[in-house]
C-alpha positions in Angstrom: 12.3 -8.3 27.1 14.0 -5.4 25.0 15.7 -8.2 22.5 16.1 -8.0 18.9 13.2 -10.0 17.3 13.1 -10.1 13.8 15.7 -9.7 10.8 14.4 -8.6 7.5 16.9 -8.6 5.2 19.3 -6.7 7.1 16.8 -4.6 8.4 16.6 -5.4 12.3 12.9 -4.8 13.8 13.5 -4.2 17.4 11.1 -5.4 19.9 9.7 -2.2 21.1 7.9 -2.0 17.8 6.1 -5.1 17.7 3.0 -5.6 19.7 2.1 -9.4 21.3 -1.4 -10.2 22.2 -2.3 -13.7 24.3 -5.8 -15.4 24.1 -6.7 -19.1 24.8 -6.3 -21.4 22.1 -8.5 -24.1 20.2 -7.1 -27.3 19.2 -4.3 -29.5 20.7 -3.2 -29.3 24.2 -5.7 -31.1 25.8 -6.8 -29.7 29.6 -4.0 -27.1 29.2 -5.8 -25.4 26.5 -8.3 -23.9 28.9 -6.1 -22.4 31.4 -3.2 -21.1 29.5 -3.1 -18.4 26.7 -1.1 -19.9 23.9 -3.0 -18.5 21.0 -0.4 -15.3 19.9 -1.4 -12.4 17.8 1.7 -10.2 16.7 1.0 -6.9 15.1 3.6 -4.6 13.6 3.1 -0.9 12.7 4.9 -0.6 9.0 3.8 3.0 8.7 5.4 4.1 12.3 8.4 1.9 12.1 12.1 3.3 12.0 13.4 0.1 10.8 12.7 0.5 7.3 13.8 3.2 5.1 10.7 5.4 3.5 11.0 3.6 -0.3 10.8 0.8 1.1 7.9 1.5 3.4 6.1 2.9 0.7 6.5 -0.3 -1.1 5.4 -2.4 1.6 2.3 -0.3 2.4 1.0 -0.2 -1.2 1.2 -4.1 -1.3 0.2 -4.8 2.2 -2.8 -2.5 2.1 -3.0 -2.1 5.9 -0.4 0.0 7.8 -0.8 -2.1 10.8 -0.1 -6.1 10.0 -1.2 -8.6 12.1 -0.6 -12.3 12.1 -1.8 -15.0 14.5 -0.1 -18.3 15.6 -2.2 -20.7 17.3 -1.0 -24.4 15.9 1.1 -25.2 18.6 0.6 -26.4 22.4 3.0 -24.0 23.7 3.1 -20.3 23.7 7.0 -20.0 23.2 5.9 -22.0 19.9 3.4 -19.9 18.9 5.5 -16.9 19.6 8.3 -18.2 16.9 5.7 -19.2 13.9 4.0 -16.1 14.5 7.6 -14.2 14.3 8.6 -16.5 11.0 5.1 -15.5 9.3 5.3 -11.7 9.7 9.2 -12.0 8.8 8.3 -14.3 5.6 5.3 -11.4 4.8 7.2 -8.7 4.9 10.0 -10.2 3.3 7.8 -10.7 0.1 6.1 -7.0 0.4 9.7 -5.7 0.6 10.7 -7.6 -2.8 11.5 -5.1 -5.9 8.7 -5.4 -8.6 9.1 -7.5 -11.2 11.3 -6.2 -14.2 8.7 -5.1 -17.3 7.9 -7.5 -20.1 9.3 -6.4 -23.3 6.6 -7.2 -25.6 8.2 -9.3 -28.9 6.5 -10.0 -31.6 6.2 -14.1 -33.0 8.8 -15.7 -35.3 8.4 -15.7 -38.8 9.1 -19.8 -38.7 6.2 -19.7 -35.9 3.6 -18.0 -37.7 4.0 -20.3 -40.6 3.9 -23.3 -38.3 0.4 -22.0 -36.3 -0.9 -21.5 -40.2 0.1 -24.9 -41.5 -1.3 -26.6 -37.9 -4.5 -24.7 -38.8 -4.9 -25.6 -42.6 -4.0 -29.6 -41.6 -6.8 -29.5 -39.0 -9.3 -27.7 -41.3 -8.8 -30.2 -43.8 -9.4 -33.1 -41.3 -12.6 -31.6 -39.9 -13.9 -31.1 -43.7 -13.0 -34.8 -44.2 -15.2 -35.5 -41.6 -18.3 -34.2 -43.5 -20.9 -36.6 -45.2 -19.6 -37.8 -48.8 -20.9 -35.5 -51.6 -21.8 -37.0 -54.9 
């Protein structure tokens, strides 16, 4: 085919780096499902790709675990629609893996007012429960 398929955050994955496999699909399609290869498996070798810089590749590999990412699509009746679905799934997966790590949480102390409200609530609750006991003479 030789066409550009997937773009992830300004990084273009050429079709030559993608591996497609087709097989018969279960599910909707009637008798057509028995004769056509509509199920699609799309594989992408993250480690061997030149589409991403090394720092992004390391981040993706640490989050994905496996150097070869494989997605499958079989929910549509046509192979073309399943190909589009697999491309979208791969793009979403890579987009999620490429995100920068979240900012580190800065631990803070509870405010004095919140501490006092907590203690006050605990004392009030304790008093309510104490009053539930048997009356003492």
